[in-house]
BAFI-3210 file (N, C-alpha, C; in Angstrom, 3 decimals, decimal comma, padded with zeros to 6 digits):
// residues 79
n [1|2|3|4|5|6|7|8|9|10|11|12|13|14|15|16|17|18|19|20|21|22|23|24|25|26|27|28|29|30|31|32|33|34|35|36|37|38|39|40|41|42|43|44|45|46|47|48|49|50|51|52|53|54|55|56|57|58|59|60|61|62|63|64|65|66|67|68|69|70|71|72|73|74|75|76|77|78|79]
n.u [010,325|010,287|012,990|014,139|016,054|017,282|018,938|020,588|021,119|021,786|021,024|019,196|016,099|014,132|014,871|014,370|011,606|010,833|011,738|010,290|007,710|007,943|008,396|006,025|004,268|005,106|007,192|010,141|013,367|016,699|018,822|021,013|023,662|024,909|026,616|028,488|029,304|031,263|031,628|029,114|027,803|029,204|028,545|025,628|025,587|026,779|024,833|022,557|023,399|022,892|023,335|021,667|019,613|016,888|017,369|015,614|015,651|013,984|013,638|015,486|014,590|014,877|014,143|014,027|014,235|011,479|009,026|005,941|003,884|005,114|006,616|004,617|003,308|005,175|005,552|003,049|001,149|-001,878|-003,773]
n.v [-002,821|-001,318|-001,280|000,977|001,719|004,004|004,073|006,465|009,452|012,979|014,330|012,849|012,599|010,668|009,523|011,644|011,895|009,358|009,702|011,827|010,747|008,750|010,501|012,016|010,083|009,751|007,820|006,710|006,767|005,822|007,798|007,006|008,330|007,403|008,647|009,848|007,916|005,450|002,797|001,977|002,075|000,019|-002,058|-002,274|-002,820|-005,239|-006,763|-006,460|-006,511|-004,400|-000,993|001,054|003,590|004,893|002,631|000,710|-000,564|-002,616|-003,849|-005,730|-006,615|-006,041|-003,420|-002,427|000,719|003,130|001,532|001,738|000,008|-002,402|-001,275|-000,130|-002,452|-003,901|-002,066|-002,025|-000,136|001,345|003,019]
n.w [032,561|029,357|027,118|024,834|021,909|019,674|016,872|014,989|012,981|013,083|010,735|009,371|007,933|008,319|010,723|012,471|012,185|013,292|015,911|016,780|016,649|018,710|020,911|020,904|021,844|024,362|024,878|026,286|025,169|024,182|022,364|019,868|018,353|015,479|013,684|015,172|017,009|016,382|017,180|018,024|015,551|014,176|015,843|015,459|012,772|012,695|014,146|012,428|009,722|008,233|006,994|006,855|008,195|010,082|012,867|015,068|018,340|020,371|023,393|022,637|020,187|016,815|014,514|011,352|009,863|009,904|010,917|011,588|012,339|013,264|015,389|017,047|017,673|019,247|021,284|022,304|021,520|020,848|018,615]
ca.u [010,416|010,650|014,223|014,052|017,153|017,092|020,246|020,190|021,998|021,070|020,720|018,296|014,690|013,308|015,204|013,677|010,212|010,739|011,989|009,167|006,723|008,133|008,195|004,560|003,609|005,816|008,062|011,453|014,344|018,053|019,149|022,444|024,101|025,916|027,550|029,595|029,673|031,575|031,528|027,613|027,543|029,831|027,716|024,373|025,845|027,000|023,558|021,553|023,881|022,514|023,964|020,683|019,105|016,978|017,129|015,102|015,814|012,971|013,824|016,357|013,951|015,403|013,203|014,763|013,426|010,387|007,950|005,067|003,085|006,016|006,950|003,334|003,015|006,154|005,336|001,653|000,483|-003,135|-004,403]
ca.v [-001,685|-001,482|-000,585|001,363|002,393|004,428|004,325|007,534|010,570|014,204|014,816|011,874|012,958|009,554|009,441|012,742|011,529|008,315|010,166|012,648|009,782|008,190|011,593|012,288|008,968|009,723|006,678|007,048|006,066|006,174|008,112|006,699|008,972|006,563|009,487|010,144|006,712|004,453|001,470|001,702|001,739|-001,334|-003,111|-002,460|-003,480|-006,775|-007,308|-006,498|-006,664|-003,178|000,301|002,020|004,079|004,565|001,285|000,680|-001,813|-002,584|-005,114|-006,696|-006,888|-005,051|-003,001|-001,583|001,823|003,619|000,699|002,071|-001,212|-003,207|-000,459|-000,126|-003,868|-004,217|-001,190|-002,141|001,201|001,250|004,314]
ca.w [031,750|027,993|026,711|023,395|021,505|018,306|016,111|014,100|012,752|013,278|009,518|008,707|008,221|008,798|012,086|013,139|012,201|014,221|017,281|017,112|016,907|020,084|021,896|020,977|022,601|025,666|024,962|026,496|024,297|024,131|021,008|019,721|017,113|014,834|012,982|016,114|017,804|015,443|017,841|017,951|014,185|014,024|016,529|014,757|011,482|013,046|014,499|011,414|008,424|007,511|007,330|006,718|009,493|011,537|013,333|016,412|019,098|021,476|024,198|021,890|018,839|015,843|013,501|010,332|009,346|010,746|010,601|012,687|012,705|014,122|016,632|017,850|018,181|020,291|022,423|022,612|021,171|020,101|018,275]
c.u [010,949|011,940|014,113|015,360|016,920|018,546|019,931|021,324|021,161|020,484|019,704|016,913|013,868|013,651|014,442|012,172|009,995|010,855|010,827|007,924|006,707|007,856|006,673|003,874|004,343|006,625|009,411|012,314|015,712|018,418|020,681|022,829|025,205|026,928|028,737|030,141|029,901|031,380|030,028|027,250|027,991|028,923|026,446|024,476|026,031|025,718|022,579|022,073|023,555|023,257|022,897|019,994|017,783|016,785|016,738|015,228|014,924|013,090|014,526|015,813|014,430|014,351|013,994|013,846|012,341|009,083|006,951|004,270|003,867|006,332|005,669|003,003|003,932|005,892|003,864|000,954|-000,748|-003,751|-005,790]
c.v [-001,911|-000,698|-000,314|002,164|002,759|004,753|005,284|008,451|011,850|014,650|013,958|012,255|011,844|009,276|010,406|012,347|010,393|008,826|011,032|011,811|009,205|009,250|011,915|011,297|008,791|008,402|007,049|006,169|006,604|006,492|007,960|007,231|008,207|007,305|009,760|008,894|005,585|002,934|001,036|001,336|000,315|-002,373|-003,384|-003,074|-004,999|-007,428|-007,528|-006,759|-005,470|-001,996|001,356|002,370|004,754|003,082|001,433|-000,641|-001,721|-003,920|-006,189|-007,025|-005,685|-004,741|-002,074|-000,524|002,195|002,747|000,827|000,920|-002,087|-002,503|-000,378|-001,532|-004,176|-003,268|-001,186|-000,793|000,912|002,584|004,178]
c.w [030,385|027,708|025,167|023,096|020,055|017,814|014,927|013,844|012,845|011,925|008,743|009,023|008,764|010,297|012,932|013,214|013,248|015,666|017,686|017,455|018,344|021,135|022,080|021,893|023,952|025,910|025,168|025,671|024,465|022,637|020,803|018,302|016,485|013,958|013,860|016,886|016,816|015,976|017,840|016,581|013,819|014,642|015,905|013,473|011,782|013,382|013,340|009,992|007,539|007,973|007,334|008,099|009,144|011,741|014,788|017,069|020,312|022,208|023,350|020,535|017,905|014,802|012,584|009,830|010,345|010,331|011,853|013,188|013,640|015,444|017,549|018,459|019,410|021,522|022,944|022,583|020,376|019,838|017,920]
res [m|t|i|v|k|v|y|s|t|p|y|c|p|y|c|t|t|l|k|n|y|l|k|e|r|k|i|e|f|e|d|i|n|v|a|e|d|e|k|a|m|e|s|i|i|e|k|t|g|q|k|e|i|p|i|v|e|i|d|g|e|i|i|l|g|f|d|r|v|k|i|d|k|l|l|k|i|h|d]
***
């Protein structure tokens, strides 16, 4: 089973777009609100060196931003 984590905030429009994209394709994901979870934010900064969101983690692979091509490739989505 593929494990998908989305690091986001509730007020980020790109995060909302990404989450809607995954929901439309019926991809289950864990939504991690880094505005409320300081340890998660520190962890993702340590992994990526980035503070920008959204960040998607798919089976340990990190994708910065809403990069549909990379997301589709890792999730094997073919439109």
